[in-house]
C-alpha positions in Angstrom: -52.7 68.6 0.8 -54.4 65.4 -0.1 -53.7 61.8 1.1 -50.0 62.0 1.1 -49.4 65.4 2.7 -46.5 67.6 3.6 -44.1 64.8 4.8 -44.1 63.3 1.3 -43.6 66.5 -0.6 -40.8 67.7 1.8 -38.9 64.4 1.7 -35.4 64.2 0.2 -36.5 61.3 -1.9 -39.3 63.4 -3.5 -36.9 66.3 -4.0 -34.5 64.0 -5.9 -37.2 62.4 -8.1 -38.9 65.7 -8.7 -35.6 67.2 -9.9 -35.0 64.2 -12.2 -38.5 64.7 -13.8 -37.8 68.4 -14.3 -34.4 67.8 -15.9 -35.8 65.0 -18.1 -38.6 67.3 -19.3 -36.1 70.2 -20.0 -37.4 72.3 -17.1 -40.5 73.0 -19.2 -44.2 72.1 -19.2 -44.7 69.1 -21.4 -48.0 70.5 -22.7 -47.1 74.1 -23.7 -43.3 74.5 -23.1 -43.7 77.2 -20.4 -40.7 77.4 -18.1 -42.5 79.3 -15.3 -44.5 78.1 -12.3 -43.6 74.5 -13.0 -45.1 71.6 -11.0 -44.3 67.9 -11.2 -47.5 65.9 -11.7 -48.3 62.3 -10.9 -49.7 61.0 -14.2 -51.6 58.3 -12.3 -52.6 59.9 -9.0 -51.0 58.7 -5.8 -54.4 57.8 -4.4 -54.9 55.4 -7.3 -51.3 54.1 -7.6 -49.4 54.8 -4.3 -46.8 52.3 -5.3 -45.8 54.6 -8.2 -45.4 57.7 -6.1 -41.6 57.9 -6.8 -41.7 56.2 -10.3 -40.1 58.6 -12.8 -42.2 57.1 -15.6 -45.3 58.2 -13.7 -44.2 61.9 -13.5 -44.5 64.8 -15.9 -43.7 68.5 -15.7 -46.7 70.8 -16.0 -47.1 74.5 -15.7 -49.5 75.5 -12.9 -52.3 76.1 -15.4 -52.1 72.7 -17.1 -51.7 70.9 -13.7 -54.9 72.6 -12.4 -56.7 71.7 -15.6 -55.7 68.1 -15.3 -56.7 68.0 -11.6 -60.1 69.5 -12.4 -60.7 66.8 -15.1 -59.7 64.0 -12.7 -62.0 65.3 -10.0 -64.8 66.0 -12.4 -64.9 69.7 -11.8 -66.0 72.1 -14.4 -63.3 74.5 -15.5 -63.7 78.1 -14.4 -63.5 79.8 -17.8 -62.9 83.3 -16.4 -60.1 82.0 -14.3 -58.6 80.0 -17.1 -58.7 83.1 -19.4 -57.0 85.2 -16.8 -54.3 82.5 -16.2 -53.7 82.2 -19.9 -53.3 85.9 -20.3 -50.8 86.0 -17.4 -48.9 83.0 -18.8 -48.6 84.7 -22.2 -47.3 87.8 -20.6 -44.7 85.8 -18.7 -43.7 84.0 -21.9 -43.4 87.3 -23.8 -41.3 88.7 -21.0 -39.1 85.6 -20.9 -38.6 85.8 -24.7 -37.5 89.5 -24.5 -35.1 88.7 -21.6 -33.6 85.8 -23.6 -33.2 87.7 -26.8 
């Protein structure tokens, strides 16, 4: 779970600031607008800026796909194209289903 670990992500303080970030971002991914499988990302990683761990200005809401993409870039990992294509297809199906349900 990285340098911070479970106690950080299960703390009441994290739950509160995480909710504030989600609400500020309209409960949607700031990259694609998806409302499913949302994660709150530290723009500047905690390992680089631990003092900004609870800073709302250092947080953004991302869907799982975009969060994984950002993490891969930060760690210098090459994206798995087949996995990304599958994730995109699943995400599009979810968005399509969501649109039908909200119509």
